[in-house]
C-alpha positions in Angstrom: -75.6 15.5 -62.0 -78.8 14.1 -63.2 -77.0 10.5 -64.3 -79.0 7.4 -64.5 -77.2 5.5 -62.3 -74.1 6.9 -59.6 -71.5 4.9 -58.2 -72.0 6.5 -54.5 -74.2 9.1 -52.6 -72.8 12.4 -51.5 -74.3 14.0 -48.7 -73.0 17.5 -47.4 -74.0 18.7 -44.4 -73.7 22.7 -43.9 -75.5 23.9 -40.5 -76.5 27.1 -40.0 -74.1 29.9 -38.7 -76.0 29.8 -35.5 -75.7 26.2 -35.0 -73.0 24.7 -33.9 -72.1 20.4 -34.3 -70.4 19.5 -31.5 -68.0 17.0 -32.3 -67.9 16.8 -35.9 -69.1 13.8 -37.7 -68.9 11.5 -34.6 -71.7 12.2 -32.6 -74.1 12.0 -35.9 -72.2 8.6 -36.9 -72.6 7.0 -33.4 -76.3 8.2 -33.2 -76.7 6.1 -36.8 -75.2 3.4 -35.5 -77.3 3.3 -32.3 -80.6 3.4 -34.7 -79.6 0.6 -36.3 -77.8 1.7 -39.4 -75.1 -0.7 -40.7 -71.8 1.1 -41.3 -68.1 -0.2 -43.0 -65.9 2.5 -42.6 -63.5 3.0 -46.0 -60.2 4.2 -45.2 -61.4 5.2 -41.6 -62.5 8.6 -40.4 -60.4 10.8 -38.9 -62.3 13.4 -36.9 -61.2 17.0 -37.2 -62.6 20.4 -36.7 -64.7 22.0 -39.7 -64.4 25.6 -38.5 -60.5 25.0 -38.7 -60.2 22.6 -41.5 -63.2 23.8 -44.0 -64.5 20.6 -44.3 -65.0 17.0 -42.3 -65.5 13.5 -44.7 -66.8 10.0 -43.8 -66.8 7.5 -46.5 -68.5 3.9 -46.2 -71.0 1.7 -46.9 -74.3 2.3 -45.0 -77.2 0.0 -45.0 -80.6 1.2 -43.8 -82.5 -1.2 -40.7 -84.5 -3.8 -42.0 -83.8 -7.3 -43.2 -84.1 -6.2 -47.2 -82.0 -3.4 -47.2 -79.3 -2.9 -49.4 -75.7 -1.6 -48.8 -75.1 1.7 -50.5 -71.9 3.7 -50.6 -72.5 6.8 -48.6 -70.2 9.8 -48.3 -70.8 12.3 -45.5 -69.2 15.9 -45.8 -69.7 18.3 -42.6 -69.0 21.7 -44.0 -69.0 25.3 -42.8 -72.4 27.3 -44.6 -69.8 29.8 -45.8 -68.1 27.0 -47.9 -71.2 25.3 -49.1 -71.0 26.7 -52.7 -67.1 25.7 -52.8 -67.8 22.1 -51.4 -70.6 21.6 -53.8 -68.7 22.5 -56.8 -66.2 20.2 -55.9 -67.9 17.2 -55.0 -70.3 17.6 -58.0 -67.8 17.1 -60.4 -67.1 15.7 -63.4 -63.5 14.7 -62.1 -62.1 15.8 -65.8 -64.3 19.0 -65.7 -62.7 19.7 -62.0 -59.1 19.1 -63.2 -59.6 21.6 -66.2 -61.4 23.6 -63.8 -58.6 24.0 -61.6 -55.8 24.1 -64.6 -58.2 27.1 -65.7 -57.7 28.9 -62.4 -54.2 28.4 -62.2 -53.7 29.9 -65.6 -55.4 32.9 -64.6 -53.4 33.1 -61.7 -55.8 31.9 -59.0 -56.0 28.8 -56.9 -59.2 26.6 -56.4 -58.9 25.1 -52.7 -61.8 22.8 -51.2 -63.4 25.9 -49.6 -62.0 28.8 -51.3 -61.1 30.8 -54.4 -57.7 32.4 -53.7 -55.8 35.4 -55.5 -52.1 35.2 -56.1 -51.6 37.1 -52.8 -53.6 34.6 -50.9 -56.7 36.7 -50.6 -60.5 34.8 -50.9 -62.7 35.8 -53.8 -66.4 36.2 -52.6 -68.3 33.4 -53.4 -71.7 33.0 -52.0 -72.7 30.7 -54.9 -71.6 28.6 -57.5 -72.1 31.2 -60.1 -69.4 33.4 -58.5 -66.8 31.1 -59.5 -67.6 30.4 -62.7 -67.9 34.3 -63.4 -64.5 34.8 -61.7 -62.9 32.8 -64.3 -64.5 33.9 -67.1 -66.7 31.0 -67.6 -70.5 30.7 -68.7 -72.1 29.2 -65.7 -72.9 25.4 -66.1 -75.5 23.5 -64.3 -74.5 20.5 -62.5 -75.8 18.1 -65.5 -73.6 20.0 -68.0 -70.2 19.9 -66.0 -68.4 17.2 -68.2 -65.0 18.0 -70.0 -65.7 18.9 -73.5 -64.2 20.9 -76.7 -65.7 24.5 -75.4 -64.3 23.9 -71.9 -61.0 22.6 -73.4 -60.7 26.0 -75.7 -61.4 28.2 -72.6 -58.6 26.5 -70.8 -55.9 26.4 -73.7 -56.8 29.9 -74.7 -55.9 31.3 -70.6 -52.7 29.5 -71.1 -51.9 31.1 -74.2 -53.5 35.0 -73.7 -55.5 34.0 -76.5 -59.2 34.8 -76.9 -60.9 31.6 -76.7 -63.0 32.1 -79.6 -59.8 31.8 -81.8 -59.3 29.0 -84.1 -56.4 26.6 -82.5 -56.1 24.7 -85.8 -57.7 26.2 -89.0 -55.6 23.9 -91.6 -55.7 20.3 -91.7 -54.0 18.5 -89.0 -51.2 16.1 -90.0 -49.9 13.4 -87.5 -46.6 11.3 -88.4 -43.6 9.6 -86.7 -42.0 10.4 -90.1 -41.6 14.2 -90.6 -40.6 13.6 -94.1 -43.6 12.1 -95.1 -46.6 13.1 -92.8 -49.6 11.5 -93.0 -53.3 13.5 -93.4 -55.9 12.7 -90.3 -59.4 13.7 -90.9 -61.0 16.2 -93.0 -59.8 19.3 -94.6 -60.2 21.2 -91.5 -59.7 19.9 -87.9 -59.1 20.8 -84.3 -57.0 18.5 -81.5 -57.3 19.2 -78.0 -54.8 18.0 -76.0 -56.5 16.9 -72.4 -53.6 17.6 -69.8 -50.6 19.5 -71.7 -48.6 20.2 -68.5 -48.6 17.4 -66.1 -46.3 18.8 -63.5 -49.4 21.8 -62.6 -51.2 20.3 -59.7 -54.9 19.5 -60.8 
């Protein structure tokens, strides 16, 4: 997302529809080891069929060949070409932004799966690019570098739950907060807004 530092490197592999990667990631991992890449698995790797499961992942630490090479946290993700926009969306983050994106979809009667945007009856919303997901959820498109949780995002999420316009003020008067209801204490300025990051913990994120 344009950050100066990062905790790991995510590599998404999406072969062309005419290209079949037989065996999933297993042959690729074996070839990397054969070529001298140092690899330490994190949590193991359970092969599956990208065609059936949607995506296959490998989480590990990889070191390039050579005595002076550094170890790097690397995640490999194998997916179908048709699922690439959804996979990119989920692996781009940020985590908090994605959590509220899932909540927004739920409020609108939809569901964000790792590989599809689904309606209440289980049908898929056509997604050929990331912009399609934002449009379906009524959000202006955000570049990866702008996908952080902020007031604008929370305003849309809260409004979608209440059935209000996202431009409507949630609090127009001064906000008060106190454990003693008879003697509330004024906080902030004469006009302030309070945003709850997660109001319904029982809802899936």
